N, C-alpha and C positions, 0 to 999 in steps of 0.2 A: 072709277080710271078707265078712260079712253084707251084704244087698242096700241094707238102710236107711242101714249106714253107708254103703257105697259113696253110695248118690244125697244123703249128708247130707254128705262129703267133695266132692262134687262142685256142691252149691250151694253151700259155704263161697270151693269157688276160682270159681264164678259171677260172687258179688258183692264178691271181691276183686278181677276185671278188670273189672268193671263199675267199680268205685270209682277203677281204676286210669287209664277211660278218662273219667270226669267231672271227674278232677284233672286230668288233661293240656287235656281243653275248656278247664277254669276256667283254667289257667298258661294258655295259647296265646290265648284270644279273648277271655275276662275280665276275668282277671289282666295282662297283658300291660306290659312296662314300660311307663311311660307317654314323651308325646315329651319331646324338649329340652327346656331351656328357652331362649327369644327369644335371639334373637343376632345382630347387624348383618353380622358373617362368616358364618351359616350363610343369612341372607338375601340376601347382596349374590351368595354363591355357585351361589344359585336364579337368579339371572339370567345368569352366567355358562356355566352347566349350559346354558343353553336356548341362548345364543349358540355355543357351543363343538358341539352337536348339531348346525346352523342351516349352520355353517362345515365342517364335516366330509362334507355333502353339497354345500356350492356350486360352482357353475363359477368358472371362471377371471374373471367379470367380476363376479363376487357377491365376489370376492376388493378388485376396484377399487372395488367400492361400498362394504368395508368401509373402504377407505381412508380413503374421503370420509365414511362414516360418523364417522372418528375427530377427525378435521378439524371436524365438527357439534357431536361431544360437544364438543371444547375451546370451542366457541365459547360453547355454552352458560353456560359460566363468568360470563359479562357479567350485569351488569344490567338491558342490555335484552330479553337474552331468557328470564332465570328471570322478569322482572316479567309476574303473569299471572296466569290460575287455574289450579290444578294440582286433576288429578282421577285418582281412584283406576282404576287399569289391570285393564281387565277379563279380560287371556291373562293374569294373573302374581298368585300366590300370599297372596292379602292374607287378613287372619284376627284378629279381635279372641275372648281366650279367658280364662280362668281353669286357675288351680292349685289343687288343697287338697290339706293331708294328714289322710289318712285313717284309722286301724286296722281292721283288719277284723278276721272271725271266724276265717275260717280259711288265713288267708297272711302278718295282720300290717301293719305298716307299709306303708303305699301311698300315693302321690300323684296324686292325681284331676286329668287333664287334660281340657278338653272346651274346643271350638274352633270356632264359626262361620264359613264364610266369604262370609256374607251381611250382605256391610257396604261402606254408601257414605260418599264422603266426598271433600273438599274445601279444598286449601289454594292461601291468596295470597300470590301476593311483591309489594311492592314495594321495591324496590329493592334496598336492604343490610340488610330486615327482610322477615319473617312475618307480618301481618297480620292473620291470619284463617284459622282449621279449625277444620273443622265434620264430622264423624266421627259415624254411625249405625252402631249394629249388630243385628239380628233376633236376639232371643238362642232365638228358639222353634227356630233350624235347628244350637243346638248339638249336637254330635257329642263324644263319646268312647269309651272303650273298651269301655262296659258300655248297653247298651239300657236298661236296668232303673236304671238313673242318670243316663239323659237324664230319661226317661219322670218320674219323681220332679220334675225340676225343674222341672217343667210345672205344677205340684200347692204342693211347698216351699220351700225355701230362696227362690232371686230368684221361684219362681210367674212363669212367661215366659205361662203363659196368661193372667195378669193384667195382666202388666207386660212385652208381650212385644220391646220396644225397650231399649237404652241405649243414649246419646250424651255428647259431650262435646265442647264449643266452647272455644275458645281466648277471654281474656279481656285479654292483655298481650301484647305483640307482642314477638315472637322475633329478634333480632340477629343476623342471620347474612351480616356481609360478609367472611367466613373461608370461606364456605361456596364449593369450589370444585373440580372434576371432581378425582375420586379421594380426596377429603382426608374424613375423619371429622370431624364435627361433634357434639359432647356437652352437652345443653343440658339445664336444669331450666322448664320448661315450666309455665305457669298458665291454671286453666281451670276451667271446670264441669263435673262427670262426674254425670249424672243416672242414676240404677240401684235399680230399685224402687220407680220412682214419688217418689226420694229427691234431690233436686239438692241436690252442695255444692261448696265448693270445693273446687278439687287442687291437687296440683304431680307432674306426670311425670317421671320421670328421662327421658331420651330417646337415642336416637345415631342421627344420618341422615349419608349418604353418595349423592352424586350419580352415578351411574352407568348407563351405554348411554342417556341422554337417559329416567332414569328417578331419581325422588328415591325413597328405601329408607328408611325410620323403622322403627323398632325401638323398644321400652319395655314397662315396668310400671309396676305403684302396687299396694302394700300395703293391701290394705282388709280394714278391721273389722269382722264383718256389723251388730252393733247401730248402727252410723254409716248404715247404709241400713233398718234396721228389717227386717233377713232374720235370720229365725231358722234356728237348725241345723239340717239335715233331718235325718229318722231313717229305718232298714230293720233291719232283721233281721242284715242282714250285716252292718252294721259297732259296731264296738264304739263308737267314738267318731271325732270329727270338728271339727277347731282351729274354732276362732271368727272365724278368718280366713284367709284367702287370697291369693292373687295375680291380677290384671288384668294381664294382658299381649295385645301385638297387635303385626303387623307388616303393615307398609304400604308399596307400589308404587305413588308418584305420577307421572303420564306429564300433560304439556302436550298438551292437545284440539287 
């Protein structure tokens, strides 16, 4: 074998190795499997897991405390205790996010998922109803599996540099007379969503449960981009993006 042929083969082999490494990197870190859709079961499990870890390291004294906690949780099913203002817990994984289907140049169909945990919110229980709900999400903190997508959203699509916040405000009270400890409540919730500087009346489909002194709420809303004057973003790595997406959320409220 001539020296020139040897170096040519070596060069081709090196390119193949580099290509494989890049493909592996993209698969693992850029185009990894998307986060699962929100579900009440997963949200409740997040609380249960935390409780289990604490219980595993607790002493006998903590066992007595747990018994008292169960009793207190049962008492929370009364309207007297539920009544009042509840705010988002600072130590539980609340988030607001999006889910949009894309077709990528190298990998084909892909679901882009981005979430922000920078969320503020409160709700007001008045007897057997929830009379107020206000949620605000900082969209500048949205994170997906791709930092380039995250940066693009600052100046494209939802343009978070110009419209950093999305908000929801309840406009019709929610009847929750059946909201008792451990019971799942499913409701259609009417309110105003402000996104990309546009406010529209919406109906959210939500599910909620009272668990361990915490009101757990998950839900989603299909969003047509044109309803909020959102232009479909463009990228050299993307063949096409659907003209609609899903807003989803997972919220944990506690009583101060």
